[in-house]
C-alpha positions in Angstrom: 57.5 125.0 117.0 56.1 124.7 113.6 52.9 126.4 114.6 54.8 129.3 116.4 55.4 131.2 113.0 51.5 131.2 112.4 50.1 132.1 115.6 52.8 134.3 116.7 51.5 138.1 117.1 52.4 140.0 113.9 52.7 136.8 111.9 52.6 137.5 108.2 51.9 133.7 107.6 48.4 132.9 105.8 48.3 129.4 106.9 50.1 126.9 109.1 52.2 124.5 107.6 51.1 120.7 107.4 53.0 119.4 110.1 51.5 122.1 112.6 48.1 120.9 111.5 49.0 117.1 112.2 50.4 117.7 115.6 47.4 120.2 116.4 44.8 117.4 115.6 46.9 114.9 117.7 47.1 117.2 120.7 43.3 117.8 120.5 42.3 114.3 120.3 44.4 113.5 123.4 43.9 116.4 125.6 42.2 119.7 124.3 43.0 121.4 127.3 46.6 121.1 127.2 46.3 123.6 124.0 44.2 125.9 126.6 47.0 125.8 129.1 50.0 126.3 126.5 48.3 129.4 125.3 47.0 130.6 128.9 50.9 130.3 129.8 52.9 131.2 126.5 53.3 134.7 127.6 55.1 133.7 130.8 57.5 131.7 128.5 58.1 134.8 126.3 55.8 133.8 123.6 53.2 136.3 122.4 50.4 134.5 120.9 47.2 135.4 118.8 44.7 133.2 120.8 42.4 133.6 118.4 44.4 132.2 115.5 45.6 129.4 117.8 42.1 128.4 118.9 40.7 128.5 115.1 43.4 126.1 114.2 41.3 123.1 113.8 39.0 125.0 111.5 41.7 126.7 109.3 43.5 123.1 109.1 40.2 121.6 108.2 40.5 119.1 110.9 37.8 116.8 111.8 37.9 117.7 115.5 36.1 120.0 117.5 38.2 123.0 118.8 39.2 123.3 122.5 36.9 125.4 124.8 39.0 127.7 126.7 36.8 129.9 129.3 40.6 130.9 130.7 41.0 132.9 127.5 37.8 134.6 127.3 38.5 138.4 126.8 42.2 137.6 125.8 41.5 136.1 122.5 42.4 139.4 120.7 46.0 139.8 119.3 48.4 141.5 121.9 46.1 140.3 125.0 47.6 138.1 127.3 46.1 135.1 129.5 46.6 134.4 133.1 47.4 130.8 134.4 44.8 129.8 136.9 46.1 130.0 140.4 45.8 127.9 143.3 45.3 129.5 146.5 44.6 128.0 149.6 41.0 128.5 151.0 40.5 129.2 154.6 38.1 127.5 156.7 35.3 129.4 158.1 34.7 129.7 161.8 31.2 128.3 162.9 29.5 129.4 166.3 27.8 126.7 168.3 23.8 127.0 168.3 23.0 125.6 171.6 21.1 127.0 174.3 23.4 126.7 177.2 24.4 129.3 179.7 26.6 132.1 179.1 29.4 130.4 180.6 29.1 127.4 178.9 28.7 129.5 175.6 32.0 131.3 176.5 34.0 128.2 176.9 32.8 126.9 173.6 32.7 130.1 171.5 35.3 130.2 168.6 37.0 133.4 169.9 38.1 131.4 173.1 39.4 128.3 171.5 42.6 127.9 169.4 41.8 127.3 165.6 44.6 126.3 163.3 44.7 127.5 159.6 47.0 126.9 157.0 49.7 129.6 156.7 49.6 131.6 153.5 52.3 131.0 150.7 55.2 133.6 150.8 54.9 136.0 148.0 58.5 135.9 146.6 57.7 137.7 143.2 58.0 134.5 141.3 55.5 132.0 139.8 55.2 128.8 141.2 53.6 127.0 138.1 56.9 128.4 136.0 59.0 125.0 136.0 55.8 122.8 135.5 54.5 125.1 132.7 57.7 124.8 131.0 57.6 121.3 130.9 54.2 121.2 130.0 55.1 123.5 127.0 58.1 121.4 126.1 55.9 118.2 126.0 53.5 119.9 123.9 55.9 121.4 121.3 57.8 118.0 121.6 54.8 115.9 120.8 53.6 118.1 117.8 57.5 117.8 116.4 57.5 114.3 116.9 54.0 113.6 114.9 54.7 115.8 112.4 58.4 114.1 111.8 56.4 110.6 111.5 53.9 112.1 109.2 56.7 113.1 106.6 
């Protein structure tokens, strides 16, 4: 939570607090994609964040770590823009046509139109995000890790 006052859209803070920088360094060293996922899902949790400011945190904090590369946030790094979380959608198998030179009777017996193909059902659209609970858990872990590390550094 130490970083929210700095990276929230409309923040007047000129720099992040030290505990925020320590936490960001730890998270980026552990798994930089946690930062990307947290930023991408922040709007679903009610946080409107300045992604540009957030991704510049390693530079702002003068940290010796490489900033995370978040392709899902490209085009959404301007203040006020929101990123979407990656969606997991099933891929339907494509039907194949037999390529043998049999008679038309044999061809009809083995054509995809005469055989029953099993496809996975599409997920029902309920209007809720299936990733909301895991997203909340990940963000809570991220924030808890930052708070824990900042408490250790004090």
